[in-house]
C-alpha positions in Angstrom: -99.3 -13.8 -45.9 -99.9 -13.8 -42.2 -99.4 -17.6 -42.0 -96.0 -17.3 -43.6 -95.0 -14.6 -41.1 -96.1 -16.7 -38.2 -94.1 -19.6 -39.6 -91.0 -17.5 -39.8 -91.4 -16.1 -36.3 -91.8 -19.6 -34.9 -88.7 -20.8 -36.8 -86.5 -17.9 -35.4 -87.8 -18.6 -31.9 -86.7 -22.2 -32.1 -83.3 -21.2 -33.3 -82.9 -18.7 -30.5 -84.0 -21.2 -28.0 -81.3 -23.7 -29.2 -78.6 -21.1 -28.9 -79.6 -20.2 -25.3 -79.7 -23.9 -24.4 -76.2 -24.4 -25.9 -74.7 -21.5 -24.1 -76.3 -22.7 -20.8 -75.0 -26.2 -21.2 -71.5 -24.8 -22.1 -71.4 -22.7 -18.9 -72.4 -25.6 -16.8 -69.6 -27.7 -18.3 -67.0 -25.0 -17.6 -68.1 -24.6 -14.0 -67.3 -28.2 -13.4 -63.5 -28.6 -14.3 -62.4 -31.9 -15.7 -59.9 -33.9 -13.7 -56.9 -35.2 -15.6 -53.9 -37.3 -14.8 -50.7 -35.7 -16.1 -47.0 -36.8 -16.0 -45.1 -34.1 -13.9 -41.4 -34.0 -14.6 -38.9 -31.7 -12.7 -35.2 -31.6 -13.5 -33.2 -29.9 -10.6 -29.7 -28.5 -10.9 -27.4 -26.5 -8.7 -26.4 -23.1 -9.8 -23.1 -24.6 -11.1 -25.2 -26.8 -13.4 -24.6 -30.1 -11.6 -27.6 -32.3 -10.9 -29.0 -31.9 -7.3 -30.2 -35.2 -5.8 -32.5 -35.5 -2.7 -34.3 -32.2 -3.4 -37.9 -32.1 -2.0 -40.7 -31.4 -4.5 -43.9 -29.6 -3.3 -47.1 -29.1 -5.2 -49.4 -26.5 -3.6 -47.5 -26.9 -0.3 -48.0 -30.7 -0.4 -44.9 -32.9 -0.5 -45.0 -35.2 -3.5 -41.4 -36.7 -3.6 -37.7 -36.2 -4.1 -35.2 -36.1 -7.0 -33.1 -39.1 -7.8 -29.3 -39.2 -8.0 -29.5 -37.5 -11.5 -31.6 -34.6 -10.1 -34.8 -36.0 -11.8 -38.3 -36.3 -10.4 -41.1 -38.0 -12.5 -44.6 -38.8 -11.2 -48.2 -38.8 -12.5 -50.3 -36.2 -10.6 -54.0 -35.4 -10.6 -54.8 -31.9 -12.0 -57.9 -29.9 -12.8 -58.2 -28.0 -16.1 -58.3 -24.2 -15.6 -56.7 -24.4 -12.1 -53.3 -22.7 -11.2 -50.7 -24.6 -9.2 -47.5 -23.6 -7.3 -44.5 -25.9 -7.7 -41.7 -25.5 -5.1 -38.3 -27.2 -4.9 -35.8 -27.1 -2.0 -33.3 -29.1 -0.1 -31.9 -28.8 3.4 -29.9 -31.6 5.1 -26.4 -32.4 6.3 -25.1 -28.9 6.3 -26.5 -28.0 2.9 -29.3 -25.6 2.1 -30.5 -25.1 -1.5 -33.5 -23.1 -2.7 -36.3 -22.6 -2.4 -37.2 -22.4 -6.1 -40.8 -21.7 -7.0 -42.9 -21.3 -10.1 -46.6 -21.2 -11.0 -48.4 -22.9 -13.9 -52.0 -23.2 -15.1 -53.7 -26.3 -16.5 -55.4 -25.5 -19.8 -58.1 -27.5 -21.5 -56.8 -29.4 -24.4 -59.2 -27.9 -27.0 -58.6 -24.3 -25.9 -54.8 -24.8 -25.9 -55.0 -26.2 -29.4 -57.2 -23.3 -30.6 -54.9 -20.7 -29.1 -52.0 -22.2 -31.0 -53.9 -22.1 -34.2 -54.5 -18.3 -33.8 -50.8 -17.6 -33.4 -49.1 -16.4 -36.5 -45.9 -18.2 -35.4 -46.3 -21.3 -33.3 -44.4 -21.1 -29.9 -41.3 -23.2 -30.1 -40.6 -24.7 -26.6 -37.0 -25.5 -25.8 -35.9 -29.1 -25.1 -32.9 -30.5 -23.3 -32.1 -32.3 -26.6 -30.1 -30.7 -29.4 -29.8 -26.9 -29.2 -31.4 -26.3 -25.8 -29.7 -23.2 -24.3 -29.2 -24.1 -20.6 -27.7 -20.7 -19.9 -31.0 -19.0 -20.9 -32.9 -21.2 -18.5 -30.4 -20.4 -15.8 -31.0 -16.7 -16.3 -34.7 -17.3 -16.2 -34.4 -19.2 -13.0 -32.2 -16.5 -11.4 -34.9 -14.0 -12.3 -37.6 -16.1 -10.7 -39.4 -16.8 -14.0 -41.0 -20.0 -15.0 -38.4 -22.4 -16.5 -40.5 -24.9 -18.5 -39.4 -26.5 -21.7 -42.5 -28.7 -22.4 -45.9 -29.2 -20.9 -45.7 -30.1 -17.2 -41.9 -30.5 -17.5 -39.8 -28.0 -15.5 -36.1 -27.1 -15.2 -35.1 -25.7 -11.8 -31.8 -24.1 -10.9 -31.3 -23.8 -7.1 -28.9 -21.4 -5.4 -27.5 -22.8 -2.2 -24.9 -22.6 0.5 -23.3 -24.8 3.1 -23.0 -24.2 6.8 -21.3 -25.3 9.9 -21.9 -24.4 13.6 -19.8 -22.6 16.1 -20.5 -23.6 19.7 -19.2 -21.3 22.4 -19.0 -22.6 26.0 -17.2 -21.9 29.3 -14.7 -24.4 30.7 -17.6 -26.0 32.7 -19.6 -26.5 29.4 -22.0 -23.6 30.2 -23.2 -22.1 26.9 -22.2 -18.5 26.2 -24.9 -16.4 24.6 -24.4 -13.2 22.6 -20.7 -13.8 22.0 -19.4 -12.3 18.8 -18.2 -14.8 16.2 -15.8 -13.5 13.5 -14.8 -15.7 10.6 -11.9 -14.7 8.4 -12.1 -11.1 9.7 -15.8 -10.7 9.0 -18.5 -10.9 11.7 -20.6 -14.0 11.2 -23.1 -13.3 14.0 -23.8 -13.6 17.7 -24.4 -16.8 19.6 -28.0 -17.7 20.6 -29.3 -18.9 23.9 -27.6 -22.3 23.2 -24.3 -20.7 22.6 -24.4 -21.5 18.9 -24.3 -19.6 15.6 -24.5 -21.0 12.1 -21.8 -19.9 9.6 -22.8 -19.9 5.9 -20.2 -20.5 3.2 -19.9 -21.5 -0.4 -17.2 -22.7 -2.8 -15.0 -25.6 -1.7 -16.8 -28.3 0.4 -13.9 -28.5 2.8 -11.8 -25.5 3.6 -9.8 -23.8 6.4 -11.3 -20.9 8.2 -9.9 -18.7 11.0 -12.6 -18.6 13.7 -12.5 -15.9 16.4 -14.8 -15.5 19.4 -15.0 -12.3 21.3 -16.8 -12.1 24.7 -16.5 -9.2 27.1 -14.3 -10.0 30.1 -12.7 -13.0 28.4 -9.6 -13.8 26.3 -10.2 -13.7 22.6 -10.5 -17.3 21.3 -9.0 -17.8 17.9 -8.1 -20.9 15.9 -7.6 -21.9 12.3 -9.7 -25.0 11.7 -10.9 -27.2 8.8 -14.6 -26.8 8.2 -17.1 -28.9 6.2 -20.9 -29.0 5.9 -22.6 -29.7 9.3 -19.3 -29.5 11.2 -19.3 -28.2 14.8 -16.4 -25.9 15.9 -16.3 -25.9 19.7 -14.8 -22.8 21.3 -14.0 -23.2 25.0 -13.3 -19.8 26.5 -10.3 -18.9 28.8 -8.2 -21.7 27.2 -6.7 -19.8 24.4 -4.6 -16.6 24.5 -3.9 -14.5 21.5 -0.4 -12.9 21.6 0.7 -10.0 19.4 4.4 -9.4 19.8 6.2 -6.4 18.2 10.0 -5.8 18.0 10.8 -2.2 17.1 13.7 0.0 16.6 13.6 3.8 16.5 15.9 6.4 15.0 15.5 10.0 14.2 11.9 9.8 15.5 10.9 7.1 13.0 9.8 3.7 14.3 10.5 0.6 12.3 9.9 -3.1 12.8 12.9 -5.5 13.3 12.5 -8.6 11.2 14.0 -12.0 12.1 13.8 -11.7 15.9 13.6 -15.2 17.5 10.8 -15.5 20.1 10.9 -18.1 22.9 8.1 -18.6 25.4 9.4 -20.4 28.4 11.7 -22.9 26.8 9.6 -23.4 23.7 10.6 -21.6 20.4 7.6 -19.8 18.9 9.0 -18.4 15.6 10.5 -15.2 14.1 9.1 -11.7 13.5 8.1 -10.8 10.0 9.2 -7.9 7.9 7.1 -5.5 10.0 8.7 -6.8 13.3 5.5 -8.6 14.3 4.7 -12.1 15.3 1.2 -13.3 16.2 0.5 -16.7 17.7 -1.9 -18.5 20.1 -1.1 -20.1 23.4 -3.5 -22.9 24.5 -4.0 -24.8 27.8 -7.1 -26.9 28.7 -6.8 -25.8 32.3 -6.7 -22.1 31.4 -4.1 -19.6 30.3 -4.2 -17.2 33.3 -0.9 -16.8 35.2 2.7 -15.8 34.5 4.4 -16.2 31.1 8.1 -15.6 30.3 9.2 -14.5 26.9 12.7 -14.1 25.5 13.6 -12.2 22.3 16.9 -13.0 20.6 17.8 -10.2 18.1 19.9 -10.3 14.9 23.6 -9.6 15.2 23.4 -6.0 14.2 21.0 -5.2 17.0 21.8 -4.5 20.7 21.0 -5.9 23.2 21.4 -9.4 21.9 18.6 -10.7 24.1 15.6 -9.4 26.1 13.8 -11.5 28.7 10.6 -10.4 30.5 7.8 -12.0 32.6 4.2 -11.0 32.0 1.1 -11.7 34.1 -2.0 -12.8 32.2 -5.4 -12.0 33.7 -8.8 -13.3 32.6 -10.2 -9.9 31.6 -7.2 -9.3 29.2 -8.6 -9.8 25.6 -5.1 -10.5 24.3 -1.5 -10.0 25.3 0.3 -7.3 23.4 4.1 -7.2 23.9 6.2 -4.2 22.6 10.0 -4.3 22.8 12.5 -1.8 21.5 16.2 -2.5 20.6 18.6 -0.5 18.5 21.3 -0.8 15.8 24.8 -1.7 17.0 26.1 0.5 14.1 24.7 4.1 14.0 21.9 4.5 11.4 22.9 7.2 8.9 20.3 10.0 8.6 18.8 10.2 5.2 19.4 13.6 3.6 17.8 15.3 0.6 19.8 18.1 -0.9 17.9 20.6 -3.1 19.6 22.8 -5.6 19.6 26.4 -4.4 16.7 28.4 -5.8 17.7 30.8 -8.6 14.4 32.6 -8.6 13.3 33.7 -12.1 16.9 33.8 -13.4 17.6 32.0 -16.7 21.3 32.8 -16.6 23.0 29.5 -17.7 26.0 30.2 -15.4 23.8 30.7 -12.3 21.8 27.6 -13.1 25.0 25.6 -13.6 26.4 26.8 -10.2 23.1 25.9 -8.5 23.2 22.3 -9.9 26.9 21.9 -9.1 26.5 23.1 -5.5 23.8 20.6 -4.9 25.9 17.7 -6.2 29.0 18.9 -4.2 27.1 19.2 -0.9 25.5 15.8 -1.4 28.9 14.2 -2.2 30.7 15.9 0.8 27.9 14.7 3.2 28.0 11.1 2.0 31.9 10.9 2.3 32.9 8.7 5.2 29.4 7.3 5.7 28.0 10.2 7.7 24.8 10.8 5.8 22.8 8.7 3.3 21.7 10.8 0.3 18.1 10.4 -1.1 16.7 11.9 -4.2 15.4 15.4 -3.7 12.8 15.0 -6.5 11.0 12.1 -4.7 11.2 14.1 -1.4 9.7 17.2 -3.0 6.9 15.1 -4.5 6.1 13.6 -1.1 5.8 17.0 0.4 3.7 18.1 -2.5 1.3 15.2 -2.0 0.9 16.0 1.7 0.5 19.7 0.9 3.3 20.7 3.3 5.8 23.4 2.6 9.2 22.0 3.7 10.6 25.5 4.0 8.2 26.2 6.9 9.7 25.4 10.2 8.1 22.6 12.2 5.6 21.9 9.5 6.3 18.1 9.3 7.6 17.2 12.7 5.0 14.5 13.3 4.2 13.4 9.8 5.4 9.7 10.0 5.1 9.3 6.2 7.8 11.9 5.7 9.9 10.8 8.6 10.2 7.3 7.1 11.7 8.7 3.9 14.0 11.6 5.0 15.7 12.9 8.1 17.4 16.1 6.9 16.6 18.7 4.3 19.2 21.1 2.8 17.8 23.9 0.6 18.4 27.6 0.0 18.8 30.3 -2.7 21.5 31.9 -4.8 21.5 35.1 -6.8 24.1 37.5 -8.2 24.7 40.7 -6.3 27.1 43.4 -7.3 29.4 41.0 -9.2 29.4 38.5 -6.3 27.0 35.8 -5.2 24.5 35.9 -2.3 24.1 32.3 -1.1 21.6 31.3 1.6 21.7 27.7 2.8 19.5 26.2 5.4 19.4 22.7 6.9 16.4 21.3 8.8 16.5 18.1 10.8 13.8 15.5 11.4 12.0 17.7 13.9 11.4 20.3 11.1 13.7 22.6 13.1 16.5 24.6 11.5 19.9 23.2 12.7 22.2 25.2 10.5 21.8 28.5 8.5 24.4 30.2 6.3 23.9 33.5 4.6 27.0 34.7 2.8 28.1 37.1 0.0 31.0 35.3 -1.7 33.2 35.7 -4.8 33.3 33.0 -7.4 36.5 31.6 -5.9 35.0 31.5 -2.4 32.0 29.8 -3.9 34.1 26.8 -4.6 34.8 26.1 -1.0 31.4 27.0 0.4 29.8 23.5 0.0 32.6 21.9 2.0 32.4 24.5 4.7 28.7 24.1 5.0 28.8 20.4 5.2 31.5 20.4 7.9 29.4 22.8 10.0 26.3 20.5 9.5 28.3 17.5 10.8 29.2 19.5 13.9 25.7 20.5 14.9 23.5 17.7 13.6 21.9 15.6 16.5 23.3 12.2 15.4 21.9 9.2 17.2 23.5 5.9 18.3 23.2 3.4 21.1 25.0 2.1 24.2 27.1 -0.9 23.1 28.5 -1.9 26.5 29.0 -0.7 30.1 32.1 -1.2 32.3 33.4 1.6 34.4 32.5 3.9 31.5 29.6 3.9 29.1 30.6 3.0 25.6 28.6 4.4 22.7 28.9 3.8 18.9 29.1 7.5 18.0 32.7 8.4 17.2 34.7 11.1 15.5 33.2 10.5 12.1 30.1 12.1 13.6 32.2 15.0 14.8 32.0 13.9 18.4 34.5 15.6 20.8 35.5 15.2 24.4 33.2 17.0 26.8 30.2 16.5 24.4 26.8 16.3 26.1 24.6 13.3 25.2 21.4 11.9 26.6 19.9 8.4 26.8 16.2 7.6 26.4 13.8 4.7 26.2 10.8 4.2 23.9 7.6 2.6 25.2 3.9 2.1 24.3 1.6 4.2 26.4 -1.4 2.1 27.4 -3.6 5.1 28.0 -3.2 6.6 24.5 -2.1 3.6 22.5 0.7 5.7 21.0 4.5 5.5 21.3 6.2 7.7 23.8 9.8 8.5 24.5 11.4 9.3 27.9 14.8 10.9 28.6 16.3 8.9 31.4 20.1 9.7 31.6 22.7 12.3 30.7 26.3 11.5 29.6 29.5 13.4 28.9 32.1 12.0 26.5 35.7 11.6 28.0 37.4 9.6 25.2 36.3 9.8 21.6 37.5 7.1 19.2 37.2 6.8 15.5 34.0 4.6 15.8 33.3 4.1 19.5 33.6 6.6 22.3 33.5 6.4 26.0 31.4 8.6 28.3 30.8 9.0 32.0 27.3 8.9 33.5 26.3 12.4 34.6 22.7 11.9 35.8 20.0 9.1 35.6 16.3 9.2 36.3 15.3 7.4 39.5 13.8 4.0 38.8 15.8 3.4 35.6 18.9 1.4 35.0 21.3 2.3 32.2 21.8 -0.8 30.0 23.4 -1.8 26.7 21.1 -1.2 23.8 19.6 2.1 25.1 19.3 5.0 22.6 21.9 7.8 22.6 21.5 11.2 21.0 24.0 14.1 20.8 22.7 16.9 23.1 22.7 20.5 22.0 23.1 23.2 24.7 20.9 26.3 24.5 22.8 29.3 23.1 23.2 32.3 25.4 21.7 33.1 28.8 17.9 33.6 28.9 15.4 34.2 31.6 12.8 31.5 31.5 9.5 30.9 33.2 8.1 27.5 33.9 4.5 27.2 32.5 2.1 24.3 32.9 0.1 23.9 29.7 -3.2 22.0 29.8 -4.9 20.9 26.6 -8.5 19.6 26.8 -11.7 19.1 24.8 -15.2 19.1 26.2 -14.0 18.5 29.7 -11.6 15.7 28.8 -7.8 15.8 28.6 -6.2 15.6 25.1 -3.1 13.4 25.3 -0.3 13.4 22.7 -1.1 16.8 21.4 1.9 18.3 19.6 3.0 21.7 20.9 5.0 24.3 19.0 6.3 27.6 20.4 7.4 30.2 17.8 7.6 27.4 15.2 9.8 25.1 17.3 8.5 21.7 18.4 8.4 21.5 22.2 6.9 18.1 22.9 3.6 16.3 23.5 1.0 16.5 26.2 0.9 13.5 28.6 -2.0 11.2 29.4 -3.5 14.1 31.5 -3.2 16.6 28.7 -0.4 18.4 30.4 3.1 19.6 29.3 5.6 21.8 31.1 7.1 24.6 29.0 10.0 26.9 29.6 9.1 30.1 28.0 11.1 33.3 27.7 9.9 35.9 30.2 8.4 39.3 29.2 8.0 38.3 25.6 5.1 37.3 23.3 5.3 33.7 22.1 3.3 32.1 19.3 1.7 28.9 20.6 0.4 26.2 18.3 -1.2 22.9 19.3 -1.9 20.2 16.8 -3.6 16.8 17.3 -4.9 14.5 14.6 -8.7 14.5 14.7 -8.9 18.0 16.2 -9.0 21.5 14.7 -5.5 23.1 15.1 -5.4 25.8 17.8 -2.9 28.7 17.5 -2.6 31.8 19.7 -0.2 34.4 20.9 0.6 34.3 24.6 2.5 36.9 26.7 4.5 35.4 29.5 5.3 37.2 32.8 6.9 36.0 36.0 3.4 35.3 37.4 2.3 33.2 34.4 2.0 29.7 35.8 -0.7 28.0 33.7 -2.0 28.1 30.2 -5.1 26.3 29.0 -6.0 25.4 25.4 -9.5 24.1 24.4 -9.6 22.0 21.2 -12.5 21.0 19.1 -12.8 17.7 17.2 -12.7 18.3 13.5 -14.4 16.1 10.8 -14.1 16.6 7.1 -17.1 15.8 4.8 -15.4 14.3 1.8 -17.4 14.4 -1.5 -15.7 12.2 -4.0 -16.3 11.2 -7.6 -14.2 9.2 -10.0 -14.0 8.9 -13.7 -15.1 6.2 -14.4 -17.4 5.6 -11.4 -17.9 2.5 -9.3 -14.3 2.5 -7.8 -13.7 1.2 -4.3 -12.4 3.8 -1.8 -10.1 3.0 1.1 -8.9 5.5 3.7 -5.9 4.4 5.8 -6.5 0.8 4.4 -10.2 0.7 5.6 -13.0 0.2 3.0 -15.3 3.3 2.9 -17.6 2.7 -0.1 -17.8 3.0 -3.8 -17.9 6.1 -6.0 -19.8 8.3 -6.6 -19.8 9.6 -3.0 -21.4 12.9 -3.8 -24.8 12.6 -2.2 -23.6 10.9 1.0 -20.1 12.1 1.8 -17.5 10.3 3.9 -16.7 11.6 7.4 -12.9 11.7 7.8 -11.2 13.0 11.0 -8.8 15.9 10.7 -5.2 15.0 10.0 -3.2 13.2 7.3 -4.8 10.1 5.8 -3.9 7.8 3.0 -6.6 7.8 0.2 -6.5 4.8 -2.1 -8.9 4.1 -5.0 -9.2 0.8 -6.8 -11.2 -0.3 -9.9 -10.7 -3.5 -11.8 -8.5 -3.0 -14.8 -7.4 0.5 -13.7 -4.2 1.8 -12.1 -4.4 2.0 -8.3 -4.7 5.6 -7.2 -2.8 6.6 -4.1 -2.5 10.0 -2.4 -1.7 11.4 1.1 -4.3 14.0 1.9 -4.3 16.5 4.8 -7.9 16.8 5.9 -8.0 20.2 7.7 -11.3 21.7 6.5 -15.0 21.0 7.2 -15.7 20.1 3.6 -13.5 18.7 0.8 -14.9 18.3 -2.7 -13.4 16.2 -5.4 -16.3 16.1 -7.8 -17.2 17.4 -11.3 -14.1 19.0 -12.9 -12.1 18.1 -9.8 -13.0 14.4 -9.7 -10.3 11.9 -9.7 -9.5 10.4 -13.1 -8.5 6.8 -13.1 -6.2 5.4 -15.8 -6.4 2.0 -17.4 -3.6 -0.4 -16.1 -2.4 -0.7 -19.7 1.3 -1.2 -18.6 0.4 -4.4 -16.7 -1.4 -5.8 -19.8 1.5 -4.8 -22.1 4.1 -6.4 -19.8 2.1 -9.6 -19.8 2.0 -9.6 -23.6 5.8 -8.9 -23.7 6.4 -11.8 -21.3 4.5 -14.0 -23.8 6.8 -12.8 -26.6 4.0 -10.9 -28.3 6.2 -8.0 -29.1 4.1 -6.2 -31.7 1.0 -6.4 -29.5 2.9 -5.0 -26.5 4.3 -2.1 -28.6 0.9 -1.3 -30.0 -0.6 -1.3 -26.5 2.2 0.8 -24.9 1.8 3.4 -27.7 -1.8 4.1 -26.6 -0.7 5.3 -23.1 -1.2 9.1 -23.0 1.3 11.6 -21.5 -1.0 12.3 -18.5 -1.0 8.6 -17.5 1.1 7.9 -14.4 2.8 5.0 -16.2 3.7 7.1 -19.3 7.4 7.5 -18.4 7.8 3.8 -17.6 6.0 2.9 -20.8 8.5 5.0 -22.8 11.4 3.3 -21.1 9.9 -0.1 -21.9 9.3 0.9 -25.6 12.9 2.0 -25.6 14.1 -1.3 -24.2 12.0 -3.2 -26.8 13.3 -1.0 -29.7 16.9 -1.6 -28.5 16.8 -5.3 -27.7 13.9 -6.8 -29.6 13.2 -4.9 -32.8 16.8 -3.6 -33.1 15.8 0.0 -34.0 18.3 2.1 -32.0 17.0 5.4 -33.5 13.6 4.7 -32.1 15.1 3.7 -28.7 16.9 7.1 -28.6 13.6 8.9 -29.2 11.8 6.9 -26.4 14.6 7.2 -23.8 15.0 10.9 -24.5 11.3 11.5 -24.0 11.4 9.5 -20.7 14.2 11.7 -19.4 12.4 14.9 -20.3 9.4 13.7 -18.4 11.7 13.7 -15.3 12.1 17.5 -15.7 15.7 17.8 -16.6 18.7 15.5 -17.1 19.8 14.4 -13.6 21.8 11.5 -12.4 19.2 10.4 -9.9 19.4 6.8 -8.6 16.0 6.1 -10.0 16.9 6.8 -13.6 20.7 6.0 -13.8 19.8 2.9 -15.9 17.9 5.1 -18.3 21.1 7.0 -19.0 22.9 3.7 -19.5 20.2 2.4 -22.0 20.1 5.8 -23.8 23.9 5.5 -24.2 23.5 2.0 -25.6 20.9 3.3 -28.0 23.1 6.2 -29.3 26.0 3.7 -29.7 23.7 1.4 -31.7 22.5 4.3 -33.9 26.1 5.3 -34.5 27.0 1.7 -35.6 24.0 1.7 -37.9 25.1 4.9 -39.7 28.9 4.2 -39.5 29.2 2.8 -43.1 27.1 5.4 -44.8 26.9 8.7 -42.9 30.0 9.7 -40.9 28.3 12.8 -39.4 25.4 10.8 -37.9 27.9 8.2 -36.7 30.0 10.9 -34.9 26.9 12.4 -33.3 25.9 9.0 -32.0 29.3 8.0 -30.6 29.7 11.4 -28.9 26.2 11.2 -27.3 27.0 7.6 -26.2 30.2 8.9 -24.5 28.2 11.7 -22.9 25.7 9.5 -21.2 28.2 6.7 -20.4 30.3 9.3 -18.6 27.3 10.1 -16.4 26.9 6.4 -15.5 30.6 6.1 -14.9 30.6 9.2 -12.6 27.7 8.0 -10.5 28.5 4.3 -10.6 27.6 3.9 -6.9 24.0 4.7 -7.8 23.7 1.7 -10.1 21.4 -0.9 -8.4 23.7 -3.3 -6.6 22.2 -6.4 -8.3 23.3 -5.0 -11.7 26.3 -3.0 -10.8 29.1 -5.3 -11.9 27.6 -6.0 -15.4 26.5 -2.4 -16.1 29.7 -0.8 -14.9 31.9 -3.2 -16.9 29.8 -2.6 -20.1 30.0 1.1 -19.4 33.8 1.0 -19.4 33.8 -1.2 -22.6 31.6 1.0 -24.6 33.4 4.2 -23.4 36.6 2.8 -24.9 35.0 1.5 -28.1 33.1 4.8 -28.7 36.3 6.8 -28.4 38.1 4.4 -30.7 35.3 4.6 -33.3 35.4 8.4 -33.3 39.1 8.2 -34.1 38.4 5.9 -37.0 35.8 8.3 -38.4 37.5 11.6 -37.7 41.1 10.9 -37.3 41.3 13.1 -34.1 44.1 11.7 -32.0 42.7 12.9 -28.7 40.0 10.3 -29.0 42.7 7.6 -29.6 44.3 8.7 -26.4 40.9 8.7 -24.7 40.4 5.1 -25.9 43.7 4.0 -24.5 42.9 5.4 -21.0 39.4 3.9 -21.2 40.8 0.5 -22.1 43.3 0.7 -19.2 40.4 1.3 -16.8 38.4 -1.5 -18.4 41.2 -4.1 -17.7 42.1 -2.6 -14.2 38.5 -2.8 -13.0 37.5 -6.1 -14.7 35.9 -8.3 -12.0 37.2 -11.9 -12.1 33.7 -13.1 -11.3 32.6 -12.0 -14.7 34.8 -14.5 -16.5 32.3 -17.2 -15.6 29.8 -15.5 -18.0 30.3 -16.3 -21.7 29.2 -12.8 -22.7 32.0 -11.1 -20.7 34.4 -13.8 -21.6 33.9 -12.9 -25.3 33.9 -9.2 -24.5 37.2 -9.5 -22.8 38.8 -11.1 -25.9 37.4 -8.4 -28.1 38.7 -5.7 -25.8 42.2 -7.2 -26.0 42.0 -6.9 -29.8 40.9 -3.3 -29.7 43.5 -2.4 -27.1 46.3 -3.9 -29.2 45.0 -1.9 -32.2 45.2 1.3 -30.1 48.8 0.6 -29.1 49.7 -0.1 -32.7 48.2 3.1 -33.9 49.9 5.1 -31.2 53.2 3.5 -32.0 52.9 4.7 -35.6 52.6 8.3 -34.4 
């Protein structure tokens, strides 16, 4: 028994020894990796999926070769099992840089790799370039920096890259200029190095045209448009190029506008014409340098005086660029734009009072536009502009220096009306472009007197309004283009002034330089004698003229010197108001002389964009000689969110970031600024905001909601004749959408002209007019009345055979809205006026005649006869060239003959 146990023990010992030897031998083998020779294959592509040739291949930092013209590299390499390797691909030559692209891989022993595959429940399927290989998936993997391998030791590499060219900046003696700022297409590309060079990266087209600008302190700005390509060198020689910005402006009623089409001549060489903003930018180049004297001549369009301005300017080396600002004025007086509001009726719902208010507004507007004295503008648009800017137009002086308003309106007329003891209390007030009241009328009138009140008010306004014109010529007398139509009389005081750009402030200033007195007033042109002129100025044709208003009544005044400063520095161009009246701007030294009433308290207000407004009461005595106002800079922290987020925010056209801007607010200087928000696929948001508080929050429930630009998409579908799709899309626009009214009008147009459903067109156009508050013949929606009338007429025609009541209703409504179009025909857009007006006369006549056919009421037959007479009297011969109106004219003759026949049977 012991022998057997010993045998078993020896046997187990032998087995254990064999196992130990086996494990030892296996460990020894693993510690000595086996060298193999493997085929390495790399396919290299650019990010646009085109093969990349000449790319350098590195294996563990060792260069092993380049790709061929097909972007392919193949080579047998020595590898060791169990080791990891880094594969890198890159290319840089001839103005191109691609990569680097890197990946790591491990060399596995063949037996282990086979065993690991056997253990896998689902064998790994490696992609291949053949068949269904998804190149986009590999592209995404490459962009994420992951290994892109589709079989053993075969790799797919996608390389992002860019091209570059070099900008070299030197002086005229070829000395390199370091640290010069290089700007390409408006974006800073970098600063030059010690060799005067900077590399500019770009992508896209291989050859393109860039605008390269070089800015160096104490030198002219160098700018040039040049064709660039990979490895190109753009050589900028300083002091040989001069950038010129030329502006041609006109000014009327304190609003500055550009003059387009002004011919610019430098020396004897034509340069070009100003654009729609009155601006022309160009470069002047000379190899020997551009310093010295340059002569410029400006030739203005025919409606501008003077016809020509010539000036000589000196160019110095330290001038970055030459800025030229010139003013000229209209040879025909510019009509002030006036917005007439219906007098406020308070809470009254009396239909008669509301009708009187509407009628008074229309009559005042019509009287003011007769004779070409004022140019009416829609009061609704004007009210909306004031609302956006958060300004109460009833408050005096509140919008004197708001250029956004001044560009749209020069005069406001508003007031109130209410019944009082069987009569009417009417208050009317007119404010001019300074925000100051120029006429006030408060009268208690009877109903009969009410009829002549609008005419009396408008005649008074013409007498007191400070109309502006210009000097047209000078002989022994000064001739001006203001005449009797502007209520100018002999002995009228006028003054001349010049506009200029103040170099210290960078703003526009105005200086009164002469005083005139009219001696002979003509219908259009009047003559005046020169009363006084400021020393150093010469009265010339083209200078601005304004009717002067004398102060009313004697008043003891004290001359006071006002100084406005901030932190020890003068504040120029601060707007100064006294008792609500604008009194001027501070000069470059922050000073303004004021004449204030003695022994009274005056309310002084000083406003300047970027500063906190200062207001105070001052008491003036004979000893008061100086007043000082200290201002503080004001900055608003704007917290802004949009729904949806991710929108781009611009303030005054400058990019300021993307929403949400709730954690890091925007810093916006005090004052009025234009806020614009853009998001792809959404309607552009635009609002004028008065930043006058330390913090402004537009987040959470107050965030700005952006609306999809559905209208644009629907219009594109309509243009492609996809009518049903366009209607379906337009119908999804909600009432709160800013394009809702326009969408309704487009739906009405489609129903009327494409799907031929006049009843639906009536519904759409009626909704559109209701969205505009109440039925008004405003210029912006006169065509909506015309289309609504066409829809009612179409509806009447549809029901004419079967339902006489519906037909009568349709014809009468058509006449109602056609009459509005006929009454306000001057407000039809000029490009459509002939066609729309002639159609209006035609359908007025036909609708009257059809009502007679349905009802037998002879007054409509008479109405048809007069309407046909108007149609033929006003028929424009130019329309006979159009086949539509040629056929219409023949039909009209047939209808007219029928009317005459029916009347003869009476």
